[in-house]
C-alpha positions as CSV (number, residue, x, y, z in Angstrom):
1,M,165.0,151.1,51.3
2,P,162.3,149.7,53.3
3,K,160.4,151.5,56.5
4,Q,161.3,151.1,59.6
5,T,158.3,149.9,59.9
6,F,159.5,146.6,58.1
7,F,162.9,146.4,60.2
8,N,160.7,146.5,63.0
9,L,158.3,142.9,62.2
10,P,160.0,140.5,64.1
11,E,162.6,138.4,61.4
12,E,160.7,135.1,61.0
13,K,157.3,137.4,59.0
14,R,160.3,140.4,57.7
15,Q,162.5,136.9,56.0
16,T,159.5,134.9,54.6
17,I,158.2,138.5,52.9
18,I,161.5,138.8,51.2
19,N,161.6,135.1,50.4
20,L,157.5,135.9,48.8
21,A,159.1,138.6,47.1
22,I,162.0,136.9,45.8
23,D,160.1,134.1,44.4
24,E,157.9,136.8,42.5
25,F,160.6,138.3,40.7
26,A,162.4,135.5,40.1
27,D,159.5,134.0,38.1
28,N,158.1,136.8,36.3
29,D,159.5,140.0,34.6
30,Y,158.6,143.5,36.7
31,Q,155.8,144.7,34.9
32,N,154.3,141.2,35.4
33,A,155.3,140.5,39.4
34,S,151.9,141.5,41.9
35,I,151.9,142.4,45.0
36,S,149.1,141.4,45.4
37,R,150.1,137.8,44.8
38,I,153.3,138.3,47.7
39,V,150.9,139.6,50.8
40,A,148.0,137.3,49.5
41,R,151.0,134.9,49.4
42,A,152.2,136.0,53.0
43,G,148.8,136.7,54.2
44,I,148.9,140.4,54.9
45,A,146.4,142.8,53.7
46,K,147.9,145.0,50.9
47,G,147.2,147.7,52.9
48,S,150.2,146.9,55.3
49,F,153.1,145.8,52.4
50,Y,152.4,149.9,51.5
51,Q,153.7,149.8,55.8
52,Y,156.5,148.6,54.5
53,F,157.7,149.8,51.4
54,A,156.6,152.9,49.3
55,D,155.8,151.5,45.9
56,K,157.1,147.9,44.2
57,K,159.8,150.1,43.0
58,E,161.4,150.3,46.1
59,L,160.7,147.1,47.0
60,Y,162.9,145.8,43.8
61,L,165.2,147.7,44.5
62,Y,166.0,146.4,47.6
63,L,165.5,143.0,47.0
64,I,168.8,143.8,44.2
65,E,170.8,145.1,46.7
66,L,170.1,141.7,49.1
67,A,170.9,139.9,46.2
68,L,174.3,141.9,45.4
69,Q,174.9,141.9,49.4
70,E,174.2,137.6,49.0
71,K,176.6,136.6,46.5
72,A,179.4,139.3,48.2
73,Q,178.3,137.0,51.2
74,F,179.3,133.9,50.0
75,L,182.6,134.9,48.0
76,Q,183.2,136.3,51.2
77,Y,183.1,132.6,53.1
78,T,184.4,130.4,50.3
79,P,188.3,131.6,50.4
80,P,190.5,130.9,47.4
81,P,192.1,127.4,47.1
82,D,195.7,129.9,47.9
83,P,195.1,133.2,49.9
84,Q,198.2,134.7,47.9
85,M,197.4,134.2,44.5
86,G,197.9,137.2,42.3
87,T,195.8,139.4,41.1
88,F,194.5,137.7,37.7
89,A,194.4,134.3,39.4
90,Y,192.4,135.5,41.4
91,L,190.1,137.1,38.5
92,R,189.8,133.4,37.4
93,W,188.9,132.0,40.7
94,L,186.1,134.8,41.1
95,F,184.6,133.9,37.8
96,E,185.4,129.9,39.0
97,A,183.5,130.8,42.1
98,G,180.3,133.4,40.9
99,L,179.1,130.3,38.7
100,R,178.9,128.2,42.0
101,F,176.8,130.7,43.5
102,S,174.7,131.3,40.2
103,F,173.5,127.4,40.5
104,S,173.5,127.0,44.1
105,Q,171.1,130.4,44.3
106,P,169.1,130.0,41.2
107,K,166.4,132.1,42.3
108,L,169.0,135.3,43.7
109,T,170.5,134.8,40.1
110,R,167.3,134.7,37.9
111,L,166.2,138.2,39.9
112,T,169.8,139.7,39.5
113,Y,169.4,138.4,35.1
114,R,166.5,140.3,35.2
115,A,167.8,143.3,35.9
116,F,170.2,143.5,33.7
117,F,168.0,142.0,30.9
118,D,164.6,142.5,31.8
119,D,162.8,146.1,30.0
120,L,162.8,147.6,33.1
121,P,161.6,151.3,33.3
122,F,164.2,152.4,35.4
123,S,166.9,150.2,34.1
124,N,169.6,152.7,34.9
125,E,169.5,153.1,38.7
126,T,169.4,149.3,39.1
127,I,173.1,149.1,36.4
128,A,174.6,152.3,39.1
129,Q,173.7,150.4,41.9
130,A,175.7,147.0,40.4
131,Q,178.1,149.1,39.0
132,A,178.8,151.1,42.6
133,G,179.7,148.2,44.4
134,S,182.2,146.2,41.8
135,S,183.9,149.8,40.9
136,Q,184.7,149.6,45.0
137,F,185.9,146.5,44.2
138,F,188.1,147.1,41.8
139,T,189.7,149.5,44.0
140,Q,190.3,147.6,46.4
141,L,191.7,144.4,44.4
142,I,194.1,147.3,41.7
143,Q,195.3,149.2,44.6
144,Q,196.3,145.6,46.3
145,G,197.8,143.6,43.2
146,M,199.5,147.2,43.1
147,E,201.3,146.9,46.7
148,Q,201.7,143.2,46.0
149,G,203.6,143.7,43.0
150,D,201.5,142.0,40.4
151,L,200.1,145.0,39.1
152,R,202.5,148.6,37.6
153,A,203.2,150.4,40.1
154,D,202.5,153.7,38.2
155,L,198.3,152.9,37.4
156,D,196.5,155.5,37.4
157,V,193.9,153.4,39.9
158,D,191.2,155.7,38.6
159,S,191.7,155.1,35.7
160,A,192.5,151.2,36.0
161,V,188.9,150.8,37.7
162,F,187.4,152.4,34.4
163,L,188.8,150.1,32.5
164,F,187.9,147.2,34.7
165,D,184.1,148.6,35.0
166,L,184.0,148.7,31.0
167,V,185.2,145.5,30.0
168,F,183.2,142.9,33.4
169,M,180.2,144.7,32.6
170,E,180.5,144.0,29.0
171,L,182.1,140.7,29.1
172,G,178.8,138.3,30.2
173,N,177.5,139.8,27.0
174,H,180.0,138.7,25.1
175,I,180.0,135.5,26.8
176,M,176.4,134.6,25.6
177,Q,177.0,135.3,22.2
178,R,179.7,133.6,22.1
179,L,177.9,131.1,23.8
180,N,174.4,132.0,21.2
181,V,172.2,132.2,24.5
182,D,169.2,134.4,24.5
183,P,169.1,136.8,26.9
184,A,165.4,136.2,27.4
185,E,166.6,132.5,28.5
186,L,168.9,133.8,30.6
187,A,166.7,135.6,32.4
188,E,163.7,133.2,32.8
189,K,165.8,130.1,33.2
190,G,169.1,131.4,35.0
191,A,172.6,129.7,34.7
192,Q,171.8,126.3,33.4
193,V,171.1,127.0,29.9
194,F,174.8,127.6,29.6
195,E,177.4,125.0,30.0
196,E,179.9,125.9,33.0
197,T,182.6,124.3,31.1
198,A,182.3,126.2,27.9
199,A,181.6,129.7,29.9
200,A,184.7,128.6,32.3
201,E,187.1,128.6,29.2
202,I,185.9,131.4,27.3
203,Y,186.4,133.7,30.2
204,N,189.9,132.2,30.7
205,R,191.0,133.1,27.1
206,F,190.0,136.6,27.9
207,M,191.8,136.9,31.1
208,D,195.1,135.5,28.8
209,I,194.8,138.7,26.9
210,F,193.7,140.8,30.0
211,E,196.9,139.9,31.8
212,F,199.3,139.5,29.3
213,G,198.1,142.2,26.5
214,M,197.7,141.2,23.0
215,G,201.4,142.0,21.6
216,A,203.5,139.3,20.2
217,K,206.3,137.7,22.6
C-alpha cells in the first residue's frame, strides 16, 4: 500500500503517476520495468517516488490491486441481461463480460496477465492477492445460488468455494493450451492473441460439464 504522502497528492498528479506506471508495467516484464522511466515521464525526482512507495514491488502490487478493482467495478456496472438468471447462466455471462473488459482495457489486462505469467520473484503474493478476491466472490455466489435453489441446499460452502477456486484458476491455462496460446505472448500482447468466439466456445463446453456433471443422463 502506498504511503500517505501519495494519497495527499492532488488527484490529477496521483492519477498521472498511476497511468504512467501502468504503461510501464504493461509494456515490460517486472525485471525490465523502470522506476527511472516512470518518474522521468511524470516529471518528478526519483527521490519523490520513495516518499510515495517503499519500493518497486509495493508499486507493482498496488497496481495489481487497482486492476482487479477496476475489473470488479466494470462488472458491477455492466449488469447481466437478466437479473434473475441462474448461477450457471451468470457464470457463462461473466466470462463473456470479462472478455469485453479485456478488450476494452488492454493495458490493465496485460498488467494482470504479466502478474500470472511473468517470472516474478514474488509470484505467490500476486496469486494470493487474486485468490483472496475470487474466494470472497465465489462464497457470495454459492450462498446466493443455494438460496435461489440453483445449487444444492446441503452443499458444504467451504468445499464448494475450494472447488470453484481450483477449477477457475486453472481454466485460463486450459483454454490457452486448447487454443495454442503462448503465455509469454499473452503477457506481451494481451487478449488479442486469441479468438474470442473460440475461447467462449471452450468455456461453454466446460460449463456444461461443471453444471451437469459427467454422468450419463
